[in-house]
LUMKESE-830942 format. One line per 2 residues: number of its first residue (from 1); for each residue x, y, z of C-alpha. Coordinates in steps of 0.1 Angstrom, whole numbers, plus 2048, in hexadecimal, padded with zeros to 3 digits. Layout:
NUM> X/Y/Z | ...
END
This chain:
1> 800/800/800 | 80E/822/7F5
3> 80C/83F/80C | 809/864/800
5> 816/882/812 | 7FF/89E/81C
7> 80D/8B4/800 | 805/89A/7E6
9> 7E2/896/7F3 | 7DD/8BC/7F2
11> 7E9/8BF/7CE | 7D3/8A2/7C2
13> 7B4/8B2/7D2 | 7BB/8D4/7C1
15> 7C1/8C3/7A0 | 7A1/8AE/7A3
17> 78D/8CE/7AC | 79B/8E0/78E
19> 790/8C4/777 | 76C/8C5/785
21> 76B/8EB/781 | 776/8E8/75C
23> 75C/8CD/756 | 740/8E3/765
25> 74C/902/751 | 74D/8ED/731
27> 72A/8E0/735 | 71D/904/73C
29> 72E/910/71B | 71C/8F5/707
31> 6FA/8FD/716 | 6FF/922/70E
33> 70B/91A/6EA | 6EC/905/6E4
35> 6FD/8E4/6E3 | 6E9/8D8/701
37> 6C7/8E4/70C | 6BF/8E4/731
39> 69D/8D8/73B | 685/8F5/741
41> 683/8FD/766 | 6A0/8E8/770
43> 6BE/8F6/784 | 6D3/8F5/765
45> 6BB/90B/74F | 6CA/92B/744
47> 6BC/94A/732 | 6CD/940/713
49> 6BE/91D/714 | 69B/92C/718
51> 6A1/944/6FA | 6AB/927/6E5
53> 68A/914/6EB | 676/933/6E4
55> 689/942/6C5 | 68B/928/6A8
57> 6A1/93F/695 | 6BD/93F/6AF
59> 6DE/934/6A0 | 6D3/93C/67C
61> 6E8/957/66A | 6D2/95A/64B
63> 6B7/976/651 | 69F/966/638
65> 6A3/944/648 | 69E/953/66B
67> 67E/963/65F | 670/943/650
69> 678/92F/66F | 669/94A/685
71> 649/94C/671 | 645/927/670
73> 64C/922/696 | 636/93F/6A0
75> 618/932/68D | 61B/90E/698
77> 631/90D/6B7 | 64C/8FA/6A6
79> 66D/8F7/6B8 | 690/8FB/6A8
81> 695/8D5/6AB | 674/8CE/698
83> 67E/8E6/67B | 6A2/8DA/679
85> 69D/8BC/662 | 68D/8D4/647
87> 69E/8EB/62E | 697/90F/62E
89> 681/90B/60F | 66D/8EF/620
91> 668/904/63F | 65B/91F/628
93> 642/908/618 | 637/8FB/63B
95> 633/91D/648 | 61D/92A/62C
97> 607/90A/62B | 602/908/651
99> 5F9/92D/653 | 5E1/930/636
101> 5D3/90E/62C | 5B5/913/644
103> 5AC/932/630 | 5A7/91E/611
105> 584/910/60C | 576/8F5/5F6
107> 558/902/5E1 | 53D/8EA/5D3
109> 51E/8F3/5C1 | 4FC/8E6/5B6
111> 4ED/8EF/595 | 4CA/8EA/587
113> 4C7/8CF/56D | 4AB/8BF/559
115> 4A1/89B/55C | 492/883/543
117> 470/892/54B | 47C/8B5/544
119> 479/8BE/569 | 492/8D5/579
121> 4A7/8C1/593 | 4C6/8C9/5A8
123> 4E7/8BB/59C | 50A/8BC/5A8
125> 51D/8D9/598 | 542/8E1/598
127> 55B/8E4/5B4 | 578/8FA/5BA
129> 58B/90F/5D4 | 589/930/5E3
131> 59C/948/5FB | 58C/957/61A
133> 594/97C/617 | 580/98A/634
135> 576/97E/656 | 551/984/64E
137> 553/967/636 | 55A/976/614
139> 56B/95D/5FD | 57D/966/5DC
141> 57C/94B/5C0 | 577/947/59B
143> 557/94F/589 | 557/92E/577
145> 557/91C/598 | 534/929/5A1
147> 527/930/57E | 503/925/57B
149> 502/919/59F | 4E1/915/5B0
151> 4F1/90F/5D2 | 515/916/5DD
153> 524/903/5FB | 543/90E/60E
155> 558/8F1/61E | 56F/8FD/639
157> 58F/8EE/645 | 57E/8DC/662
159> 567/8C9/64B | 548/8DF/651
161> 532/8E8/634 | 520/90A/632
163> 509/917/617 | 515/937/607
165> 507/951/5F0 | 517/961/5D1
167> 51D/986/5D9 | 52B/991/5B9
169> 53A/985/598 | 553/992/57E
171> 552/97A/560 | 56B/98F/54C
173> 586/987/566 | 578/965/570
175> 573/972/595 | 558/96F/5AE
177> 552/976/5D3 | 53D/95E/5E8
179> 530/965/60B | 529/94D/628
181> 521/952/64C | 53D/946/663
183> 533/92E/67F | 52E/93D/6A0
185> 54F/93F/6B3 | 565/937/694
187> 580/950/68D | 587/94D/668
189> 5AA/94E/65A | 5AE/965/63C
191> 5C8/969/620 | 5D4/98C/61A
193> 5DB/99C/5F8 | 5FF/9A0/5EA
195> 60A/9B4/5CC | 60B/9A3/5AA
197> 61B/9C1/59A | 63C/9B8/5AA
199> 63E/994/59F | 65D/986/58E
201> 661/969/577 | 672/94E/58B
203> 662/959/5AC | 656/93D/5C2
205> 630/938/5C6 | 61A/920/5D8
207> 5F7/915/5D0 | 5DD/908/5E9
209> 5BE/8F8/5DC | 5A7/8DA/5DA
211> 5B1/8C6/5BB | 59C/8A9/5B4
213> 58A/8AF/5D5 | 5AA/8A9/5E9
215> 5A7/8C5/602 | 5C1/8E1/608
217> 5DD/8D2/5F2 | 5FD/8E6/5EF
219> 611/8E8/5CF | 631/8FD/5CA
221> 640/90C/5AA | 64C/92D/59C
223> 63E/949/587 | 644/93C/564
225> 637/95B/551 | 626/97C/556
227> 60F/992/542 | 5FE/975/530
229> 5DD/97F/51E | 5C6/962/520
231> 5A4/960/50E | 58B/94F/526
233> 56C/954/510 | 563/960/4EE
235> 564/985/4F7 | 579/985/518
237> 59E/986/51A | 5AF/988/53C
239> 5CE/99C/53B | 5EE/999/54F
241> 5E7/974/559 | 603/964/56F
243> 611/943/560 | 61E/92B/57A
245> 62C/907/579 | 61C/900/59C
247> 604/8E4/595 | 5E0/8F1/590
249> 5C6/8D6/58A | 5A0/8D3/58A
251> 595/8DF/5AD | 5B2/8F9/5B1
253> 59D/913/59E | 596/931/5B4
255> 5B1/928/5CD | 5CE/93F/5D7
257> 5EF/942/5C6 | 606/94E/5E2
259> 629/95C/5E5 | 642/94F/5FD
261> 635/965/61A | 611/957/615
263> 603/976/603 | 5EA/971/5E7
265> 5F9/97C/5C6 | 5E1/969/5AF
267> 5C1/955/5AC | 5C7/933/59C
269> 5AF/932/57E | 5B9/919/562
271> 5D0/8FF/556 | 5DB/8FB/532
273> 5DE/8D6/52B | 5D6/8C3/50B
275> 5D2/8A3/51F | 5BE/8B2/53B
277> 5D8/8AC/556 | 5F2/8C2/565
279> 60E/8C9/54C | 61D/8E6/560
281> 60B/903/54F | 5F3/914/566
283> 5E5/937/566 | 5D9/94E/582
285> 5C6/96F/581 | 5DD/98A/591
287> 5D3/994/5B3 | 5D4/9BA/5AA
289> 5B7/9B3/592 | 5A4/9A3/5AF
291> 5AC/9C0/5C6 | 59E/9D8/5AC
293> 57C/9C6/5A9 | 575/9B5/5CA
295> 568/9D4/5DD | 54F/9DB/5C1
297> 544/9B7/5BF | 53C/9B8/5E4
299> 52B/9DA/5E2 | 519/9D7/5C0
301> 51A/9B2/5B7 | 52A/9BC/595
303> 544/9D2/585 | 53B/9F2/573
305> 551/9F7/554 | 554/A11/539
307> 54C/A0D/515 | 54D/A20/4F4
309> 528/A29/4EC | 52A/A1D/4C9
311> 520/9FE/4B5 | 53F/9ED/4A7
313> 546/9D0/490 | 565/9BA/491
315> 575/9BA/46F | 575/999/45B
317> 583/990/439 | 562/993/425
319> 55C/9B5/434 | 57F/9C2/42E
321> 57F/9B7/40B | 55C/9C5/402
323> 561/9E7/412 | 586/9E8/407
325> 591/9F1/429 | 5B5/9FD/42F
327> 5BA/9E5/44D | 5B0/9C1/453
329> 5AE/9C3/479 | 59A/9DA/490
331> 576/9E4/498 | 561/9F6/47E
333> 54B/A11/48E | 52A/A0A/47F
335> 513/A23/494 | 519/A3A/4B0
337> 4FF/A45/4CA | 4F1/A66/4BF
339> 4FD/A81/4D6 | 511/A67/4E9
341> 533/A6A/4F9 | 545/A59/4DC
343> 534/A6F/4C1 | 53C/A8E/4D4
345> 561/A84/4D6 | 561/A82/4B0
347> 55D/A5D/4A9 | 54D/A58/487
349> 533/A3F/47E | 52C/A2F/45C
351> 513/A3C/442 | 510/A20/428
353> 4FA/A03/433 | 500/9E0/427
355> 4F0/9C0/432 | 504/9A3/43F
357> 4F0/984/448 | 4D5/992/45F
359> 4E8/9B1/469 | 4ED/9D3/45A
361> 510/9E3/45A | 516/A07/453
363> 536/A0C/43F | 54D/A2B/43E
365> 552/A30/464 | 572/A31/479
367> 585/A11/47F | 591/A0E/4A3
369> 5B3/9FE/4A5 | 5C0/A0A/4C7
371> 5AF/A10/4E9 | 5C0/A1D/508
373> 5E2/A13/4FB | 5D7/9F0/4F2
375> 5D5/9E2/4CE | 5B1/9D9/4C4
377> 5AF/9BE/4AA | 58F/9AD/4B6
379> 571/9B4/4CC | 580/9A0/4E9
381> 59D/9B9/4E7 | 586/9D6/4EE
383> 577/9C5/50C | 599/9BE/519
385> 5A5/9E1/513 | 588/9F1/526
387> 586/9D7/542 | 597/9EE/55B
389> 585/A0E/550 | 567/A1D/561
391> 54A/A31/551 | 555/A55/54F
393> 57A/A4D/549 | 58B/A5D/52B
395> 59E/A45/514 | 5B5/A4B/4F6
397> 5A6/A3A/4D7 | 5B9/A36/4B5
399> 5A4/A32/496 | 5AB/A2F/471
401> 598/A4A/45E | 59A/A4D/439
403> 5BA/A37/43A | 5CB/A4D/454
405> 5CF/A49/47A | 5BB/A61/48F
407> 5BD/A63/4B6 | 59E/A6C/4CB
409> 598/A6F/4F1 | 576/A5F/4F8
411> 565/A60/519 | 556/A3E/521
413> 532/A36/527 | 524/A1A/53D
415> 529/9F8/52C | 509/9E8/539
417> 4F3/A05/52F | 503/A08/50C
419> 500/9E3/504 | 4DD/9E0/510
421> 4D0/9FC/4FB
END
């Protein structure tokens, strides 16, 4: 048995104490650095440890990533550990979906059909999506989703179904507003408007909808093109449509197209597909168009638009050849309203009547080729050019008169009143 002197025992004790102190200090350093997390409320809990559990963006140097992580955690109570396995892009997708999917509704309709006995009977109509834009229960969707509907039903995120009413429609932009009464005690989530004028090709977008009745489905893509003019009916062209490769299928119509912060920048409207399936070319009505008309749809149920108070005829080959017209595209002014705004502005009507089928066309009048800075080759172009103009607005109109261009400033009349005369 080996004996130690008092001096050796003293040095050994001091050395052991130093080792213990170094271990304790090292453990404290790792807790402060985030390597270990002390249990809340325990003796080892520190202020920095509590901050780590509350701030999911701690230890992240990228400001954008901190913002994404913070927004996701704040909306769902996720911790840093729960978010850690996902990339910044995935966390962004999760954040947008978790915050806004409950504001997307499934819209189903009933229409009136005729049975074998020629009796009117209710039938299942179409279905689509919509965005809750107001806590009072206003839903923005596509016009074609509720077109010809006898009844409209709003299906909420929790499975409840409520009957809605059509507040207003704008077929020219394929937009409609539907209203339902929220259940007592339910606080509706809403989707706020973004700004479609600042979009860039290549920008990330997310679509939430109900394709093939699969509720609140998320698809992700980019802005593939901007300013696309798409003809949605014989006389209606929607300007500035957003093209996206985010999958848009039957049932997505009327749902929101969102930016990476969850702001609505478009209303998903149609899919271009020869096969009927998603081939990556979808189109959305820009949200700035919706912002311009929604208030009027809620207030009036329709949109008042301006019109040139004249009777015009779209040029066609037989007419161009017979009348020996100097241009092959445009709108021939057949008649103007006597004493009307267009006549007072100097627009000239035709004087030589000719019969075409069951109609009478007056030849010799001005040929409209440009309206409000937009080329007018067909009647649909005139509707498109005046889509954002109100009665009383002055517009620049370029016409061909005696083979020469002439510019006029015409004050617009009310379209509905003019066309119903």
